[in-house]
C-alpha positions as CSV (number, residue, x, y, z in Angstrom):
1,L,-70.1,23.6,-8.3
2,C,-70.6,20.0,-9.3
3,A,-71.9,21.0,-12.7
4,M,-68.9,23.3,-13.3
5,A,-66.5,20.6,-12.2
6,A,-68.2,18.0,-14.5
7,S,-67.9,20.4,-17.5
8,L,-64.2,21.0,-16.7
9,H,-63.6,17.3,-16.3
10,R,-65.2,16.5,-19.7
11,A,-63.3,19.4,-21.4
12,Q,-59.9,18.6,-20.0
13,K,-60.3,14.8,-19.9
14,T,-58.3,14.9,-16.7
15,P,-57.4,11.5,-15.2
16,V,-59.3,10.4,-12.1
17,P,-57.4,8.6,-9.3
18,E,-58.2,4.9,-9.4
19,M,-59.5,4.8,-5.8
20,D,-62.0,7.5,-6.5
21,R,-63.6,6.3,-9.7
22,G,-67.4,5.7,-9.3
23,T,-67.8,7.9,-6.3
24,R,-69.9,10.6,-8.0
25,P,-69.5,13.6,-7.9
26,W,-66.1,13.6,-6.3
27,P,-64.0,12.8,-9.4
28,A,-65.3,15.9,-11.1
29,L,-64.7,18.0,-8.0
30,Y,-61.1,16.6,-7.8
31,S,-60.6,17.6,-11.4
32,L,-61.8,21.1,-10.7
33,V,-59.6,21.7,-7.7
34,Y,-56.6,19.5,-8.5
35,G,-56.7,19.3,-12.4
36,K,-53.1,20.5,-12.9
37,E,-51.7,18.2,-10.3
38,M,-53.7,15.2,-11.5
39,A,-52.5,15.8,-15.1
40,Q,-48.8,15.9,-14.0
41,Q,-49.1,13.0,-11.5
42,P,-51.3,10.0,-12.6
43,D,-51.1,8.6,-9.0
44,F,-51.9,12.0,-7.4
45,V,-54.1,11.8,-4.2
46,P,-55.7,14.9,-2.7
47,E,-55.0,16.2,0.7
48,R,-55.6,13.9,3.7
49,C,-57.7,16.4,5.5
50,Y,-60.1,19.0,4.1
51,V,-62.4,21.0,6.4
52,L,-65.2,23.4,5.3
53,P,-66.1,25.1,8.6
54,V,-68.7,27.5,7.2
55,I,-70.9,24.6,6.0
56,Q,-69.6,22.3,8.7
57,N,-68.3,19.5,6.5
58,A,-65.1,17.5,6.9
59,F,-63.4,15.0,4.6
60,M,-60.4,12.9,5.7
61,R,-58.3,10.0,4.3
62,Q,-55.7,7.9,5.9
63,G,-54.1,5.0,3.9
64,D,-56.9,3.2,2.1
65,W,-59.6,4.7,4.3
66,Y,-61.8,7.8,3.9
67,F,-64.6,9.4,5.8
68,G,-66.9,12.4,5.4
69,I,-69.1,14.0,8.1
70,K,-71.5,16.9,8.1
71,G,-73.2,19.3,10.5
72,G,-75.0,22.3,9.1
73,S,-78.7,23.0,9.0
74,T,-81.9,21.3,7.8
75,I,-83.2,24.4,6.0
76,W,-80.4,24.7,3.4
77,S,-81.3,24.1,-0.2
78,H,-81.5,20.4,-1.1
79,S,-80.9,19.5,2.5
80,H,-81.8,16.1,4.1
81,L,-82.4,15.4,7.7
82,D,-78.9,14.1,8.2
83,I,-77.0,16.3,10.7
84,G,-74.2,14.3,12.2
85,N,-74.3,11.7,9.4
86,F,-71.0,10.2,8.2
87,V,-69.9,7.9,5.4
88,A,-66.9,5.5,5.3
89,Y,-65.0,4.2,2.3
90,H,-62.2,1.7,1.8
91,Q,-60.1,1.7,-1.3
92,G,-62.8,3.9,-3.0
93,N,-65.6,1.5,-2.2
94,P,-68.5,2.4,0.2
95,V,-68.6,0.6,3.5
96,L,-71.1,2.9,5.3
97,M,-72.9,5.0,2.7
98,D,-75.4,7.7,2.0
99,V,-78.4,6.5,-0.1
100,G,-78.6,9.8,-2.1
101,A,-81.7,11.6,-3.1
102,G,-83.5,9.2,-5.3
103,L,-85.6,10.1,-8.3
104,Y,-86.8,13.7,-8.2
105,T,-90.6,14.1,-8.4
106,G,-93.1,16.8,-7.5
107,K,-93.1,15.5,-3.9
108,T,-89.3,16.1,-3.6
109,F,-89.8,19.9,-3.3
110,S,-93.2,19.9,-1.7
111,K,-94.4,20.2,1.9
112,D,-94.1,16.4,2.0
113,R,-90.4,16.3,1.1
114,Y,-89.3,14.9,4.5
115,S,-91.7,12.1,4.4
116,I,-89.6,10.6,1.6
117,W,-87.5,7.8,3.1
118,T,-84.2,9.0,1.5
119,M,-84.6,12.4,3.2
120,R,-85.2,11.0,6.7
121,S,-82.5,10.7,9.4
122,G,-83.7,7.1,10.0
123,W,-82.2,6.2,6.6
124,H,-78.8,7.7,7.3
125,N,-76.0,6.7,9.6
126,L,-77.6,8.3,12.6
127,P,-79.3,7.4,15.9
128,V,-83.1,7.5,16.6
129,F,-83.8,8.7,20.2
130,N,-86.9,7.3,21.9
131,G,-88.4,6.5,18.5
132,I,-88.0,10.1,17.2
133,E,-86.0,11.1,14.1
134,Q,-84.6,14.5,13.2
135,A,-87.0,17.3,12.2
136,Y,-87.0,20.1,9.7
137,G,-86.9,23.8,10.7
138,Q,-84.7,26.8,11.5
139,Q,-84.1,25.6,15.0
140,H,-83.1,22.1,14.0
141,C,-79.4,22.4,13.2
142,A,-75.9,21.4,14.4
143,N,-75.1,23.2,17.6
144,G,-71.3,22.6,17.4
145,F,-68.6,21.6,14.9
146,D,-64.9,21.0,15.3
147,A,-62.1,19.2,13.5
148,G,-58.5,18.3,13.8
149,A,-55.9,16.6,11.5
150,H,-57.5,13.1,11.9
151,W,-60.9,13.7,13.4
152,A,-64.1,15.8,13.2
153,S,-67.0,16.2,15.6
154,V,-70.6,17.4,15.4
155,S,-73.0,18.3,18.2
156,F,-76.4,17.5,16.9
157,A,-79.0,17.3,19.7
158,E,-80.8,20.3,18.4
159,A,-81.5,18.5,15.1
160,Y,-84.2,16.5,17.0
161,P,-87.5,17.8,18.3
162,K,-88.2,18.0,22.0
163,E,-90.1,14.7,22.0
164,A,-86.8,12.9,21.6
165,S,-85.7,14.2,25.1
166,I,-82.1,14.5,24.0
167,L,-80.0,17.2,25.6
168,K,-76.6,16.3,24.2
169,A,-75.6,14.3,21.2
170,L,-71.9,14.6,20.3
171,R,-70.4,12.5,17.5
172,T,-66.6,12.3,16.9
173,V,-65.3,10.4,13.9
174,S,-61.6,9.6,13.7
175,I,-59.4,7.9,11.1
176,A,-56.3,5.8,11.2
177,E,-54.5,3.3,8.9
178,G,-56.5,0.5,10.3
179,G,-60.0,1.9,10.0
180,I,-62.5,4.4,11.3
181,T,-63.9,5.0,14.8
182,A,-67.1,6.8,15.6
183,E,-67.7,7.8,19.3
184,D,-71.1,9.0,20.4
185,Q,-71.9,10.7,23.7
186,F,-75.6,11.2,24.7
187,V,-77.3,13.0,27.6
188,F,-81.0,12.7,28.0
189,E,-83.7,14.8,29.7
190,R,-85.3,11.8,31.4
191,D,-84.1,8.6,33.0
192,R,-85.5,5.9,30.8
193,N,-84.6,6.1,27.1
194,T,-84.1,4.1,23.9
195,V,-81.4,4.6,21.3
196,S,-81.5,2.9,17.9
197,Q,-78.3,3.2,15.9
198,H,-78.8,3.0,12.2
199,F,-76.0,2.2,9.7
200,I,-76.5,2.0,5.9
201,S,-74.4,-0.2,3.7
202,V,-74.6,-2.0,0.4
203,L,-72.7,-4.9,1.9
204,K,-74.5,-7.9,3.3
205,P,-74.4,-7.9,7.1
206,E,-73.7,-11.1,9.1
207,V,-73.8,-11.5,12.9
208,A,-70.3,-12.5,14.1
209,E,-68.9,-13.2,17.5
210,E,-67.1,-9.9,17.6
211,G,-69.8,-7.7,16.0
212,I,-71.4,-7.3,12.6
213,L,-69.4,-8.4,9.5
214,L,-70.2,-6.4,6.4
215,G,-69.5,-8.1,3.1
216,G,-67.5,-10.8,4.8
217,K,-64.7,-8.2,5.1
218,Y,-65.4,-5.3,7.4
219,L,-66.1,-5.7,11.1
220,L,-68.5,-3.3,12.7
221,T,-68.1,-3.3,16.5
222,M,-69.7,-1.4,19.3
223,D,-68.7,-0.6,22.9
224,V,-71.2,0.8,25.3
């Protein structure tokens, strides 16, 4: 789909919205889906909410903010161990990001694929439970997905092996004019547990009184 969109984009030379330039491959996909509208309206912006329930993906924008979240399965082609992962953009620039796949080598499609750091859940915007990351396999998938006009949720406890001792992991991400909120709910099998929340950003983090300041501009706060 991305290749087809890129070919169409090059052939039609369709303008790309300013806020989406540089966020490969989305400009090409926008050209494929909204080529006519974009040609007629230089300032055209796609729908605020787009949900793909079969593959359990949701993409939403509000004002200058955008987020995407995914459920799905670890066994799909080209998949990473990233069920429940989300990204956040502001004015087309990444605040919380996905690091991508890296350079493809023979190891990328070998039995050692998920030892590559870019494939692991610990290098996505995801929690690590009791020191255990997500695992590959038919049984490791999202066990729930839902979405509304301004929010989407993924249940992803089954993405982790039994050693993680996680019975319920529900993440709900919502969007408003002022920013993005992620709410996580966890239920464990045992009494004493550890949770390490991982967030990936290209912006330099600084410890502030209210939370973590990213790039001197975006405040990341947490309530427990």
